[in-house]
C-alpha positions as CSV (number, residue, x, y, z in Angstrom):
1,M,-75.4,138.0,98.3
2,N,-77.9,140.6,98.6
3,E,-77.9,143.7,99.3
4,L,-79.3,147.4,99.5
5,F,-77.9,150.1,97.8
6,V,-78.6,154.0,97.5
7,F,-78.5,155.1,94.4
8,K,-78.0,158.7,93.6
9,P,-78.7,159.2,89.9
10,H,-75.7,161.6,89.7
11,L,-73.1,158.8,90.7
12,P,-72.0,156.0,88.9
13,L,-73.5,152.9,89.0
14,E,-70.3,150.4,88.8
15,M,-72.2,146.7,89.4
16,T,-74.6,144.9,87.5
17,L,-77.8,145.3,88.6
18,V,-79.6,141.7,87.9
19,H,-83.3,142.5,89.4
20,L,-85.1,145.7,89.9
21,V,-87.6,146.0,92.3
22,S,-90.6,148.3,91.5
23,R,-91.1,151.6,93.7
24,K,-94.5,150.5,95.5
25,K,-93.4,147.2,96.7
26,L,-89.9,148.7,98.2
27,L,-91.8,151.4,99.3
28,N,-93.6,149.4,101.4
29,I,-90.5,147.8,102.7
30,F,-88.2,150.8,103.1
31,P,-90.2,153.6,103.2
32,V,-88.4,156.8,101.5
33,Q,-88.4,160.2,102.9
34,S,-86.6,162.1,99.9
35,P,-88.1,161.6,96.5
36,D,-84.5,162.6,94.9
37,V,-83.0,158.8,96.0
38,L,-83.8,156.0,94.1
39,I,-83.5,152.9,96.0
40,L,-82.6,149.5,94.4
41,L,-82.5,146.4,95.3
42,V,-79.6,144.6,93.8
43,V,-78.3,141.0,93.5
44,M,-74.9,141.3,93.2
45,K,-73.5,138.6,90.9
46,Q,-69.9,138.6,92.2
47,Q,-68.1,136.4,89.6
48,P,-65.4,134.4,91.6
49,K,-61.8,134.3,90.3
50,V,-59.5,131.6,90.6
51,L,-55.8,131.3,89.8
52,A,-54.8,128.2,88.5
53,V,-51.2,127.6,88.1
54,D,-49.6,123.8,86.6
55,K,-46.7,123.6,84.5
56,D,-48.7,121.0,82.6
57,L,-50.7,122.5,79.9
58,H,-53.2,119.8,79.8
59,D,-54.0,119.7,83.1
60,L,-54.7,123.7,83.2
61,E,-56.6,123.9,80.2
62,F,-59.1,120.7,81.9
63,L,-59.2,122.9,85.0
64,N,-60.1,125.9,83.3
65,S,-62.8,124.3,81.3
66,F,-64.4,123.1,84.6
67,L,-64.4,126.3,86.2
68,K,-65.7,128.0,83.3
69,T,-68.7,125.5,83.7
70,L,-69.4,127.2,87.0
71,N,-69.3,130.7,85.9
72,I,-65.8,130.9,87.8
73,T,-63.1,133.3,86.2
74,C,-59.7,131.4,85.8
75,I,-56.5,133.1,85.4
76,C,-53.8,130.6,84.5
77,A,-50.3,130.8,84.7
78,K,-47.5,127.7,84.3
79,E,-44.5,129.2,86.1
80,G,-44.3,130.4,89.9
81,V,-43.1,134.0,89.2
82,R,-46.1,134.4,87.2
83,T,-48.0,133.1,89.6
84,L,-46.7,135.7,92.1
85,I,-47.3,138.7,89.6
86,L,-50.7,137.8,88.5
87,A,-52.0,136.8,92.2
88,Q,-51.0,140.5,93.4
89,M,-52.0,142.1,90.3
90,Q,-55.7,139.9,90.0
91,Q,-56.3,139.4,93.8
92,P,-57.9,135.9,93.0
93,N,-60.4,134.7,95.4
94,L,-58.6,130.9,95.3
95,I,-55.5,129.5,94.0
96,F,-55.0,126.3,92.8
97,L,-50.9,125.4,92.8
98,D,-49.1,123.1,91.3
99,T,-46.4,121.2,93.4
100,T,-43.9,120.5,90.5
101,L,-43.3,123.9,89.1
102,N,-40.3,123.9,87.4
103,D,-38.9,128.2,88.2
104,L,-39.6,128.0,91.8
105,S,-40.7,125.1,94.4
106,T,-44.4,125.1,95.8
107,N,-42.3,126.3,99.6
108,Q,-40.9,129.7,97.5
109,V,-44.3,130.5,96.0
110,V,-46.4,130.0,99.3
111,H,-43.6,131.6,101.5
112,Y,-43.7,134.8,99.3
113,L,-47.6,134.9,98.8
114,K,-48.1,134.8,102.2
115,R,-45.8,137.3,103.2
116,N,-46.9,139.6,101.0
117,P,-50.0,141.4,102.5
118,E,-51.8,142.0,99.4
119,T,-51.7,138.1,98.9
120,S,-51.8,136.8,102.2
121,K,-55.0,136.0,102.9
122,I,-55.6,134.1,99.6
123,P,-56.2,130.4,100.4
124,I,-53.8,128.1,98.6
125,I,-54.9,124.5,97.3
126,G,-51.7,122.2,96.7
127,C,-52.2,120.2,93.8
128,R,-49.9,117.0,93.3
129,P,-49.7,114.6,91.1
130,A,-51.1,111.4,92.4
131,K,-47.7,109.6,91.4
132,T,-45.8,111.5,93.8
133,Q,-45.0,110.6,97.0
134,Q,-44.8,114.3,98.3
135,D,-45.4,114.4,102.1
136,V,-48.7,115.8,102.6
137,N,-48.0,117.5,106.3
138,S,-45.0,119.0,104.5
139,L,-47.4,120.5,102.1
140,L,-49.4,122.1,104.8
141,I,-46.8,123.3,106.9
142,T,-45.8,125.4,103.8
143,G,-48.9,127.4,104.5
144,V,-51.4,125.6,102.0
145,C,-55.0,125.3,103.4
146,D,-55.4,122.0,101.5
147,Y,-54.0,119.7,98.6
148,I,-56.5,117.7,96.1
149,R,-54.6,115.1,93.7
150,K,-54.2,115.2,90.3
151,P,-55.8,114.3,88.0
152,Y,-58.7,116.6,89.0
153,D,-61.6,114.6,90.7
154,F,-64.3,118.0,89.9
155,G,-66.3,116.7,92.5
156,K,-63.6,117.5,94.9
157,V,-62.6,120.7,93.2
158,E,-66.1,122.1,93.6
159,A,-66.1,121.0,97.2
160,I,-63.2,122.8,97.8
161,I,-64.7,126.0,96.3
162,N,-67.7,125.7,97.9
163,N,-65.7,125.2,101.7
164,F,-63.3,128.3,100.8
165,L,-65.1,130.6,99.0
166,G,-68.7,130.0,100.3
167,W,-70.1,129.1,96.8
168,D,-73.7,130.3,98.5
169,D,-72.2,133.9,97.9
170,F,-72.1,133.2,93.7
171,I,-74.7,131.1,93.4
172,D,-77.6,133.1,91.2
173,E,-80.8,133.6,92.7
174,P,-84.0,133.7,90.9
């Protein structure tokens, strides 16, 4: 996502500058009246955050490794209570939630996340084992946005990320 920022040297710059455009080229596009203001065209390289929740450590590591290949920060949890804490503290862009957690049910986790104003807008994807006979409709009624079967099909994982996060916003531009 390209954004134009006005940067005054006395203010802190709290973002990664990926591309700087020459002043001459920039002035042709955006004439500046004030010489004390430096204008930078910044390509924001916002790295998305995903909270992956799975009671199976192997599946959790597998998903974490795949997300890293997509340059996505992955926060991992194995319990529902920890999921609630991490979602509130880390504010992930998306949550992959195992539907077979030991400490809390999927319904409880989704209910608490959707009730909390700080986490209510985070899309939640239910991850269900292929072996279970869990009703997909009841899963969607709880408040999850979509579901995916395990073992993970990474083409589908990437499609979900694209769908819910607007993948184009996170792609590096040349």
